PLY file of the C-alpha trace (Angstrom):
ply
format ascii 1.0
element vertex 450
property float x
property float y
property float z
element edge 449
property int vertex1
property int vertex2
end_header
67.77 159.17 -77.28
69.91 157.58 -74.51
70.08 160.92 -72.68
66.30 161.25 -72.91
65.78 157.73 -71.51
68.22 158.38 -68.66
66.53 161.67 -67.78
63.05 160.15 -67.93
64.03 157.16 -65.79
65.76 159.40 -63.25
62.54 161.42 -62.96
60.46 158.25 -62.57
62.76 157.10 -59.78
62.38 160.48 -58.08
58.56 160.54 -58.11
58.25 156.79 -57.47
60.91 156.15 -54.79
59.40 152.79 -53.82
59.72 151.55 -57.39
63.24 152.96 -57.48
64.17 150.74 -54.53
62.78 147.69 -56.30
64.65 148.73 -59.43
67.86 148.58 -57.38
68.33 152.37 -57.33
68.76 153.83 -53.83
69.01 157.59 -54.36
65.55 158.24 -52.88
65.25 155.51 -50.26
64.43 158.00 -47.50
61.27 159.17 -49.28
57.66 158.11 -49.62
55.71 159.09 -52.71
54.05 162.51 -52.73
50.43 161.91 -53.72
49.09 165.34 -52.86
46.95 166.89 -55.59
49.61 169.46 -56.46
52.17 166.68 -56.91
49.76 164.67 -59.09
49.15 167.74 -61.28
52.90 168.33 -61.53
53.40 164.73 -62.70
50.80 165.22 -65.42
52.55 168.37 -66.66
55.98 166.73 -66.60
54.77 163.65 -68.46
53.22 165.91 -71.07
56.57 167.63 -71.48
58.37 164.31 -71.92
55.78 163.26 -74.49
56.30 166.41 -76.56
60.09 166.10 -76.37
60.01 162.48 -77.50
57.78 163.38 -80.44
60.31 166.01 -81.53
63.22 163.54 -81.77
64.13 162.90 -85.42
63.75 159.14 -86.13
66.51 159.38 -88.74
69.01 160.07 -85.95
68.12 156.94 -84.00
69.89 153.60 -84.08
67.99 150.47 -85.07
67.61 149.49 -81.40
66.39 152.98 -80.46
63.81 152.93 -83.25
62.53 149.61 -81.91
62.40 150.89 -78.32
60.83 154.26 -79.07
57.21 152.98 -79.33
57.57 151.28 -75.93
58.89 154.50 -74.42
56.04 156.50 -75.93
53.48 153.97 -74.67
54.99 154.11 -71.17
54.57 157.88 -71.00
51.03 157.77 -72.38
50.11 154.91 -70.05
51.22 156.88 -67.01
49.23 159.89 -68.16
46.20 157.69 -68.73
46.50 156.23 -65.23
46.69 159.64 -63.58
43.96 161.31 -65.64
41.51 158.50 -66.44
41.98 155.40 -64.27
42.80 157.56 -61.25
43.73 154.85 -58.75
45.04 157.65 -56.53
41.51 159.00 -55.93
39.63 155.68 -55.83
41.66 153.13 -53.89
42.59 153.30 -50.19
44.45 150.02 -50.72
46.87 151.84 -53.03
48.06 153.95 -50.11
48.31 151.10 -47.61
50.17 148.81 -49.99
52.52 151.62 -50.99
53.56 152.32 -47.40
54.05 148.66 -46.52
55.95 147.86 -49.71
58.18 150.90 -49.33
59.10 149.98 -45.76
59.54 146.30 -46.61
61.99 147.16 -49.36
64.28 148.72 -46.75
63.82 145.97 -44.17
64.25 142.99 -46.49
67.06 143.74 -48.90
70.51 144.14 -47.35
71.86 146.51 -50.02
73.34 148.70 -47.25
74.26 148.32 -43.55
71.23 147.89 -41.29
71.66 151.23 -39.42
71.62 153.10 -42.73
68.48 151.32 -43.87
66.87 151.85 -40.45
67.42 155.60 -40.72
65.65 155.53 -44.06
62.80 153.60 -42.48
62.52 156.31 -39.81
62.38 158.97 -42.51
59.63 157.13 -44.38
57.61 156.56 -41.22
57.62 160.30 -40.50
56.05 160.84 -43.94
53.13 158.46 -43.38
50.88 161.21 -41.89
51.42 163.28 -45.05
50.41 160.34 -47.22
47.33 159.68 -45.10
46.29 163.32 -45.47
46.65 162.96 -49.23
44.48 159.83 -49.18
41.79 161.65 -47.20
41.89 164.68 -49.51
41.94 162.65 -52.72
39.48 159.80 -52.13
35.95 161.19 -51.94
33.58 158.58 -53.42
35.27 155.19 -53.82
33.51 151.90 -54.54
32.46 150.13 -51.36
34.55 147.07 -52.22
37.60 149.32 -52.54
37.03 150.50 -48.97
36.73 146.90 -47.77
40.03 145.75 -49.29
41.60 149.09 -48.41
40.82 148.58 -44.73
42.43 145.13 -44.88
45.55 146.64 -46.45
45.75 149.56 -44.03
45.25 147.36 -40.96
47.88 144.97 -42.26
50.26 147.87 -42.80
49.61 149.10 -39.27
50.39 145.66 -37.85
53.49 145.45 -40.01
54.76 148.73 -38.56
53.91 147.80 -34.98
55.01 144.14 -34.98
56.91 142.94 -38.05
59.14 145.95 -38.67
60.69 145.84 -35.17
61.42 142.13 -35.69
63.07 142.83 -39.05
65.29 145.46 -37.41
65.83 143.55 -34.16
69.62 143.37 -34.48
70.00 147.15 -34.23
72.07 148.14 -31.19
72.05 151.94 -31.58
69.84 153.13 -28.71
69.25 156.58 -30.22
68.23 155.04 -33.53
65.95 152.56 -31.77
64.30 155.43 -29.92
63.82 157.36 -33.17
62.35 154.24 -34.77
59.89 153.75 -31.91
58.74 157.39 -32.05
58.36 157.35 -35.83
56.49 154.03 -35.72
54.03 155.44 -33.19
53.48 158.53 -35.34
52.86 156.43 -38.46
50.60 153.93 -36.70
48.46 156.71 -35.24
48.09 158.33 -38.67
47.02 155.00 -40.15
44.61 154.41 -37.28
42.99 157.80 -37.74
42.48 157.18 -41.45
41.09 153.70 -40.79
38.55 155.22 -38.38
37.62 157.86 -40.97
37.11 155.22 -43.66
34.95 153.03 -41.42
32.80 155.66 -39.77
32.64 158.51 -42.25
33.47 157.55 -45.84
32.16 153.96 -46.01
28.50 154.78 -45.18
28.31 157.31 -48.03
30.55 155.62 -50.64
28.65 155.05 -53.89
31.43 154.89 -56.51
31.53 152.17 -59.17
34.39 149.70 -59.37
33.89 149.30 -63.12
36.60 150.67 -65.38
34.33 150.58 -68.42
34.82 149.12 -71.89
36.42 152.17 -73.50
38.92 152.80 -70.71
39.84 149.12 -70.47
40.59 148.96 -74.19
42.69 152.13 -73.99
44.56 150.77 -70.96
45.30 147.44 -72.65
46.57 149.20 -75.76
48.89 151.48 -73.77
50.04 149.00 -71.11
50.59 145.84 -73.15
49.94 146.71 -76.79
46.68 144.74 -77.08
44.32 146.44 -79.54
41.61 143.77 -79.77
38.19 144.97 -78.64
36.53 143.61 -75.51
34.12 141.35 -77.41
36.99 139.67 -79.26
38.94 139.27 -76.02
35.92 137.67 -74.34
35.55 135.22 -77.24
39.23 134.27 -76.87
38.85 133.89 -73.11
35.81 131.62 -73.47
37.54 129.55 -76.16
40.63 129.03 -73.99
38.49 128.31 -70.93
36.62 125.57 -72.79
39.82 124.04 -74.19
41.51 124.06 -70.78
38.46 122.52 -69.12
38.66 119.68 -71.63
42.37 119.22 -70.91
41.55 119.15 -67.20
38.94 116.43 -67.75
41.43 114.32 -69.68
44.13 114.74 -67.03
41.66 114.02 -64.22
40.61 110.74 -65.84
43.88 109.17 -64.69
42.68 109.60 -61.10
38.93 109.13 -61.58
37.59 108.13 -64.98
34.04 109.21 -64.16
34.19 112.52 -62.33
36.90 115.20 -62.83
35.64 117.15 -59.81
36.07 114.10 -57.60
39.55 113.59 -59.06
40.51 117.16 -58.19
39.05 116.79 -54.68
41.22 113.71 -54.24
44.30 115.59 -55.44
43.55 118.54 -53.14
43.36 116.25 -50.14
47.10 115.61 -50.53
48.72 118.72 -49.08
51.44 119.74 -46.60
50.37 119.77 -42.96
49.73 123.07 -41.21
52.97 124.85 -40.47
54.90 122.93 -43.14
53.96 124.78 -46.33
57.09 126.95 -46.27
59.42 123.98 -45.68
57.71 122.04 -48.47
58.16 124.93 -50.90
61.86 125.15 -50.03
62.30 121.47 -50.87
60.47 122.02 -54.14
62.90 124.75 -55.20
65.85 122.41 -54.84
64.20 119.80 -57.06
63.07 122.38 -59.63
66.56 123.86 -59.94
68.07 120.40 -60.39
65.56 119.50 -63.13
66.13 122.76 -65.01
69.88 122.24 -64.98
69.72 118.58 -66.01
67.35 119.36 -68.88
69.36 122.46 -69.85
66.13 124.48 -70.08
67.55 127.86 -69.04
70.69 129.01 -67.26
70.54 129.54 -63.48
72.77 132.36 -62.16
75.28 130.93 -59.69
75.01 133.78 -57.18
71.21 133.81 -57.04
69.78 133.16 -53.57
66.15 132.59 -52.65
64.83 132.32 -49.11
61.38 130.82 -48.63
59.60 132.48 -45.71
56.12 133.01 -44.23
54.27 135.94 -45.79
54.45 139.13 -43.67
51.08 139.99 -42.20
50.54 143.09 -44.32
50.70 140.89 -47.44
48.75 137.87 -46.24
45.94 138.57 -48.68
48.23 136.82 -51.22
48.79 133.07 -51.30
52.35 133.44 -52.53
54.61 136.18 -53.87
58.16 136.73 -55.06
60.20 139.67 -53.72
63.27 140.07 -55.88
66.06 142.67 -55.65
66.13 145.12 -58.54
68.05 144.65 -61.79
70.27 147.69 -61.12
71.61 146.37 -57.80
75.40 146.48 -57.77
75.65 142.97 -56.30
73.41 139.91 -55.92
71.11 140.10 -52.90
68.86 137.55 -51.26
65.36 137.29 -52.72
62.27 136.18 -50.79
59.62 133.71 -51.86
56.72 134.27 -49.48
54.13 131.58 -48.78
50.99 132.18 -46.71
50.59 129.24 -44.33
47.52 128.86 -42.13
46.96 131.07 -39.13
46.83 128.82 -36.03
43.96 130.97 -34.75
41.74 129.98 -37.69
39.03 127.35 -37.16
40.04 123.87 -38.29
37.67 124.00 -41.26
39.20 127.20 -42.59
42.72 125.84 -42.10
41.88 122.73 -44.11
40.28 124.78 -46.88
43.39 126.95 -47.10
45.75 123.97 -47.14
43.74 122.24 -49.86
44.53 125.21 -52.10
48.19 124.44 -51.39
47.84 120.80 -52.46
51.09 119.38 -53.77
50.07 119.65 -57.43
49.11 123.32 -57.14
52.09 124.17 -54.93
54.46 122.84 -57.57
52.89 125.20 -60.12
53.05 128.10 -57.68
56.75 127.49 -57.00
57.45 127.21 -60.73
55.51 130.43 -61.34
57.13 132.46 -58.58
60.70 131.14 -58.64
62.07 128.50 -61.05
61.88 129.31 -63.88
59.23 132.02 -63.33
59.46 135.49 -61.81
62.68 135.07 -59.85
64.68 133.70 -62.76
63.19 136.29 -65.11
64.38 139.13 -62.87
67.78 137.53 -62.44
68.27 137.56 -66.19
67.15 141.20 -66.33
70.40 142.00 -64.53
72.25 141.00 -67.70
70.26 143.27 -70.03
72.27 146.23 -71.34
69.38 148.43 -72.52
68.27 150.76 -69.71
64.73 150.83 -71.03
64.35 147.05 -71.21
66.16 146.50 -67.91
64.13 148.73 -65.61
61.01 147.29 -63.96
59.40 150.69 -64.56
59.15 149.76 -68.23
58.09 146.14 -67.65
55.07 144.79 -69.46
52.69 142.88 -67.21
51.89 140.68 -70.21
55.55 139.66 -70.38
56.12 139.34 -66.63
53.02 137.24 -65.93
53.04 135.63 -69.36
56.52 134.20 -68.78
55.55 132.85 -65.36
52.39 131.16 -66.67
54.22 129.83 -69.70
56.81 128.38 -67.33
54.14 126.38 -65.48
53.01 124.69 -68.69
56.52 124.37 -70.12
57.84 122.48 -67.08
55.03 119.94 -67.37
55.63 119.55 -71.10
59.37 119.15 -70.46
58.56 116.10 -68.35
58.85 117.39 -64.81
57.53 114.64 -62.50
55.92 113.02 -65.49
54.56 110.08 -63.49
52.59 112.31 -61.09
49.16 113.26 -62.56
48.60 115.78 -59.76
51.30 118.02 -61.28
49.38 118.40 -64.53
46.10 118.86 -62.66
47.65 121.56 -60.48
48.99 123.41 -63.51
45.64 123.24 -65.29
43.76 124.31 -62.15
45.98 127.40 -61.86
45.38 128.13 -65.56
41.61 127.81 -65.08
41.69 130.29 -62.21
43.36 132.88 -64.47
40.98 132.18 -67.33
37.99 132.63 -65.02
39.41 135.99 -63.95
39.85 136.85 -67.63
36.18 136.10 -68.32
34.80 137.77 -65.19
36.89 140.89 -65.71
35.44 141.38 -69.18
31.89 140.56 -68.12
32.02 143.07 -65.27
32.68 145.99 -67.60
0 1
1 2
2 3
3 4
4 5
5 6
6 7
7 8
8 9
9 10
10 11
11 12
12 13
13 14
14 15
15 16
16 17
17 18
18 19
19 20
20 21
21 22
22 23
23 24
24 25
25 26
26 27
27 28
28 29
29 30
30 31
31 32
32 33
33 34
34 35
35 36
36 37
37 38
38 39
39 40
40 41
41 42
42 43
43 44
44 45
45 46
46 47
47 48
48 49
49 50
50 51
51 52
52 53
53 54
54 55
55 56
56 57
57 58
58 59
59 60
60 61
61 62
62 63
63 64
64 65
65 66
66 67
67 68
68 69
69 70
70 71
71 72
72 73
73 74
74 75
75 76
76 77
77 78
78 79
79 80
80 81
81 82
82 83
83 84
84 85
85 86
86 87
87 88
88 89
89 90
90 91
91 92
92 93
93 94
94 95
95 96
96 97
97 98
98 99
99 100
100 101
101 102
102 103
103 104
104 105
105 106
106 107
107 108
108 109
109 110
110 111
111 112
112 113
113 114
114 115
115 116
116 117
117 118
118 119
119 120
120 121
121 122
122 123
123 124
124 125
125 126
126 127
127 128
128 129
129 130
130 131
131 132
132 133
133 134
134 135
135 136
136 137
137 138
138 139
139 140
140 141
141 142
142 143
143 144
144 145
145 146
146 147
147 148
148 149
149 150
150 151
151 152
152 153
153 154
154 155
155 156
156 157
157 158
158 159
159 160
160 161
161 162
162 163
163 164
164 165
165 166
166 167
167 168
168 169
169 170
170 171
171 172
172 173
173 174
174 175
175 176
176 177
177 178
178 179
179 180
180 181
181 182
182 183
183 184
184 185
185 186
186 187
187 188
188 189
189 190
190 191
191 192
192 193
193 194
194 195
195 196
196 197
197 198
198 199
199 200
200 201
201 202
202 203
203 204
204 205
205 206
206 207
207 208
208 209
209 210
210 211
211 212
212 213
213 214
214 215
215 216
216 217
217 218
218 219
219 220
220 221
221 222
222 223
223 224
224 225
225 226
226 227
227 228
228 229
229 230
230 231
231 232
232 233
233 234
234 235
235 236
236 237
237 238
238 239
239 240
240 241
241 242
242 243
243 244
244 245
245 246
246 247
247 248
248 249
249 250
250 251
251 252
252 253
253 254
254 255
255 256
256 257
257 258
258 259
259 260
260 261
261 262
262 263
263 264
264 265
265 266
266 267
267 268
268 269
269 270
270 271
271 272
272 273
273 274
274 275
275 276
276 277
277 278
278 279
279 280
280 281
281 282
282 283
283 284
284 285
285 286
286 287
287 288
288 289
289 290
290 291
291 292
292 293
293 294
294 295
295 296
296 297
297 298
298 299
299 300
300 301
301 302
302 303
303 304
304 305
305 306
306 307
307 308
308 309
309 310
310 311
311 312
312 313
313 314
314 315
315 316
316 317
317 318
318 319
319 320
320 321
321 322
322 323
323 324
324 325
325 326
326 327
327 328
328 329
329 330
330 331
331 332
332 333
333 334
334 335
335 336
336 337
337 338
338 339
339 340
340 341
341 342
342 343
343 344
344 345
345 346
346 347
347 348
348 349
349 350
350 351
351 352
352 353
353 354
354 355
355 356
356 357
357 358
358 359
359 360
360 361
361 362
362 363
363 364
364 365
365 366
366 367
367 368
368 369
369 370
370 371
371 372
372 373
373 374
374 375
375 376
376 377
377 378
378 379
379 380
380 381
381 382
382 383
383 384
384 385
385 386
386 387
387 388
388 389
389 390
390 391
391 392
392 393
393 394
394 395
395 396
396 397
397 398
398 399
399 400
400 401
401 402
402 403
403 404
404 405
405 406
406 407
407 408
408 409
409 410
410 411
411 412
412 413
413 414
414 415
415 416
416 417
417 418
418 419
419 420
420 421
421 422
422 423
423 424
424 425
425 426
426 427
427 428
428 429
429 430
430 431
431 432
432 433
433 434
434 435
435 436
436 437
437 438
438 439
439 440
440 441
441 442
442 443
443 444
444 445
445 446
446 447
447 448
448 449
């Protein structure tokens, strides 16, 4: 089976070059994904072939580890088929295309796996392929949900600004005049293609879009079974979500009583009023990482790789719809590279009221949980330890389970509190519980919107 896994992963890296970059594999870094209908159909046929080949492998010839990994491999293939044939993000979501372009370009600009001129040439190549991807988006997406157009326009405009403004800054140290000229020409070509598609979405597609955003009960249950192995029906999941929501609300009330014995909402409002000043969220998060790493080491909770480096930085504009995110080099990188923990500080152009509202969501209690979730010992540390995994299947992010990736990060938030981190500060526990309540509300709403 090792040869099968290697062949399958090599194919995944070929058809998903952006994911290959974030896996730490750089054979296809000059490419953007091909999302034309012919390419989508070819993927479906190839996945079907892999599925049949895997089914023909004699289990008696497999090692114990291979027998354990085979169901995950089968589920991965079936999940990808289900996405292409049933969920069909590629013909429903303009955001998918905008995010893909921005993420693909950012992977080259951020991670110094190769000399800057080499990465810049790959950026030029990708930029020249943006018009092709925009044509595919226009051909594929015929009747999306209106909300998908709204968030898609935000993504596409952010990607356009990233290409016009942020990308030149990221490559500012280039001194090759010919390469700089090529980059300028390719950026103009890509920006114009994005602009044309944005105009089409706004003026043509949006007024007649009637598609539903709902995935539906049956498809959700199939997706959960294939993606994360959850076979409980939607009603049972909703009962679990409501039970956990109620229990966490009660925990929140108990924790809030240390600040205000009468009103937990007033206690949380008081905690939210304590936040970093505008322009200081990034610096505050950097200080938090130092303290978190020290606590983890002193408590011997989990090992911290010596060579691991994290830079806290303002979120690039194309990704400012997120509050915070972790950009980590892939597990197959040949050497440790700098990772980026992005925090979205306020925009100085915002009205004062909006700035304060944004900063209150970054209150110190919540920001501690966010830093734990994203970095120590959450996503960043998880991906650092992936580098030590020997199994190709379990190492690659293309086989990652979202339940494990996000589950570990959320577990880390609670674990750090239970391990005694800043035990004397009640805002830490409130921040952790508030973040948990947000996820539980999403859990409930997602099921009720079926």
